[in-house]
N, C-alpha and C positions, 0 to 999 in steps of 0.2 A: 504494500500500500504506500503510495507516494505521500510524503509529508510536505505540506505547503504552509509557509508563513505569510501572513497578511500584516503588513506594517501600516497601522492606522486603523482605528476602530470606529470610524464614523459610519453613517448609514451605508455608504458604498462598501466599506470593508466588511461590515456585518452581513450584508446581502451576499457578497462574494463568498464569504465563509459558509453561509447556509447552502448556497448552490453547490459549491465544490465538495462540501461534506456529503451532500446528497448524491454526488456522482462517485463517491467511494474514496475520496482523499481523506487524509487525516490532517485537519486544519488547526492552526494556532494563530490567534490574533494577538499582536503586540501593540498596546496602546500606551502612549506617554502619560495621558491624564489618569486620574484615579478611577475613572469609569469610562466605558465605551459610550459613544454617542456623538462625539465630534461637535459640529456646529448645531446639532439638534439637542444637545445636552441642556438640562434644566438647572435652575439655581433656586435656592430657598431664601426668601427675604421676609423677615418678621412672621415666620410660621407659614407663609404662603409659597407654594412651588410654582415657578413661572418658567416658560421657555426662555432661554437666554437670548435667542433671536427669533424674529417673526418668520414663520414658514407657512405660506398659504398653500392650500390644496385646490387644484382645479379639476373639473370634470375630465379634462383631457389628460390628466396625469394617470394614465391607465396602469403603468407599472407599479406606481406607489399604491394605487387603490387595490391592485391585486395582492400586493404584499400585505396591506392591512387586512384584507380578507383572509389571507393565509394565516395571519397571526390572531384571527378571531376578533378583529376590532372593527369590521365593516359597519356593524350596527351602532358604533359610537361616532361615526362621521356625522357632522352637523353642517348644513348648507344654508347660506344666507345670500340674498341679492345685495350686490354692492352698490355703493354710491361713490362717486369720484369728485374731488374738489381740487382747485388749484389756487394757491395763494400768490397774489401778485400786487406789488405796490401798496401793501397794507390792507388789501381786500381779499376775501375768500369767495371764489366763484365756483358754482356747481358745474360739473361737466359730466353729468350722469346719463345724458341722452343726446340725440342729434340736434334737437332744438336748442339746448343749452350750449352745445358746441358752436352752432351757427351764431348765437348771440354773444359768444365769448369776447369781451371788449379788448383784451390785450393784443389781439391779432386782427389784421385786415382780412377781407374776404379772400383775397389772393393768397395771403399767408395760410389761411385755413385750408384752401384747396391744395396747396403744396404739402401741408402737414398730413392731410388725409391721404394724398397720393403716396407720400413716403411710407406711411404705415401699410397701405394696401400693397405697395411694391415689395416691401420687406416681407410681408406675410406670404408672398408667393415665391420667394427665393428658395430654391432647393439646394444649389451648390454653395453652401455657406463657407466652404474652405477658402475660397478666394477672398472673402471678407477679412480673414485673419491678417492679411497684408495691408489693409487699409485702416488708417486711424479713424476712430469713430467720429472725431471732430470734423475731419475733412469730409467724410461720407455724409454726415447729417447737414453740414453747411451746404454741400452741393445739391442735395435733394430737397431740403426744406427751406433754404435761404438763410442769410445771416441773421435777420431779425427774429425769425422763428427759433433759430438755434439759440440765440442769446436769451430769449424770453421763456422758452419752453424746455428745450433739450438740455441746455447747460445747467440750469438749477436742478433738474432731475439727475443728471450725471454726477454733479457734485454731492447731492444728498445721498447717493448710492455708493460712490467710489471715493469721495473726497478729491484731493488733487491727483489721485491716481487715474482720474479720467483721461489725463493727458497721454497716458501710455496704453489705454484700452483700444482694442480693435473694433471695427464695425460689427464683427461677429457677436460681440457682447449684446448690443442693442437688438440685433436681429434675433437672437435666441429668446429675448424677453417678448418681443412682438410676436414671434411665431408661436410661442407657448400660449399667449393670451388669445390669439386668433384661433388656435386649435380648440380652445374651450368654447368659442362661439360656434365653430363648425360642428361641434358635437351635438347640435340640435337645440341649443338654448337661444332664446331671443334676448335674454338679459344675462349679463355677466354674474356668475355666482361663485363665491369663494367658500371653501370648506375648511374645517378643522376637526381634530379629534377631541371629543369631550374629555377634558382632563389634560390636554396638551401632549406634547411629545414625551413627557415623562412616562405617561401610560404606554406609549408605543415602545419606548426603550426597555421598560421593565418586561413587557411581553416578549420583546425580541431577545433580550438576554436569556430569559427563561427558555425560549425555543432553542437557542443555540446550545445551551447546556443540555437540553433534552436529547439533541441529536449527536452530542459528543464533541462539539467544538470547544477547544481549550482557549480560554481568554486570560492573557497576562496583562493586567492593567498596571499603571505606574511603572512601565518598563520602556522608557524612551530608547529607541535604537540609535546608536551613535555611528555605527559602521556596518556596511553590507559588503562582504567579500565574496567574489565569485570564483569558485574552484572548478568550474566547468561541470563536474558531476554532482557537486554539492554547493550549498550556499551557507556561509557563516554570518550570523548576526551578532554584533556586539552591543550590549546595552550599557546604560549609564552606570550601572552598579558593577560592571566588569564581567558580566556573564558572557559566555560564548555559546550560542545555540546553533545547531546545524539542521538544515532542511534540504529537501530535494529542489525546491523552488521557493522564491520569495516574490510576493506581489506588493508593490508600494502604492498606497492610496493617499499618501500625504502630498502637500503642495510641491510643485516641481523644483522650486529652489531648495527645499529641504531634502528632496531626493538626491539632487545633485551634490549636496554637501556631505551626504553620508555614503555615497557610492563612488569610491576612488577609481573603480574599474570602468566607469562610464567613459565612452569615447568623447572627445571634444567635438565642437561644431565643425 
């Protein structure tokens, strides 16, 4: 039986572990934090448990919805019709339907036409890989115009990415638009967002229990500091000095962290 290490115990790492264990591998998750969950982890404040970050569920998120069903949590999904607002020059404007969009004061009619065309165009792009080479600022300025970029897109990019928006590619905004449009194409007239009653803490507890049931080993509080490739085996070194050997290692951590701990990686 092949032994597989998964470095990084977020939702991606946990899902890979579940699938690989189901295919007959012996899987170990190594997570630097005290518990698995990654960006979906919760925190407790004044006796209340909250999701650390906001994670919306859309009707079009079929893989996530199937996973929740597999974990026995489909009945805990709650759906609500959303409303959208945009804060501009000290005023909050509702943007929840077509009429409100047409009346939206910060943009001229021609600006609105270009903005709508940008979103429609982005929703129909299939070959997103080409967008990785285009800065998101250049792409949005070209499609939507300078005024719409400054008044609409730039505040949104800054609120999401901070000053890192300067190095983001057009693929970033395309992915968001495509996901939102996929929810509309799923048959809904209005946009609806979902959440699990009890938050992702409920999801993670059920997920950890399932992984334990199927035999996945989880080593939390074990930051991996080096990954050494010996061709037939892989050695993982942890912060405490442990050396663990596996047939294969899969890294689900951010790219810059992976590059830092993998000295055998080839350069660009």
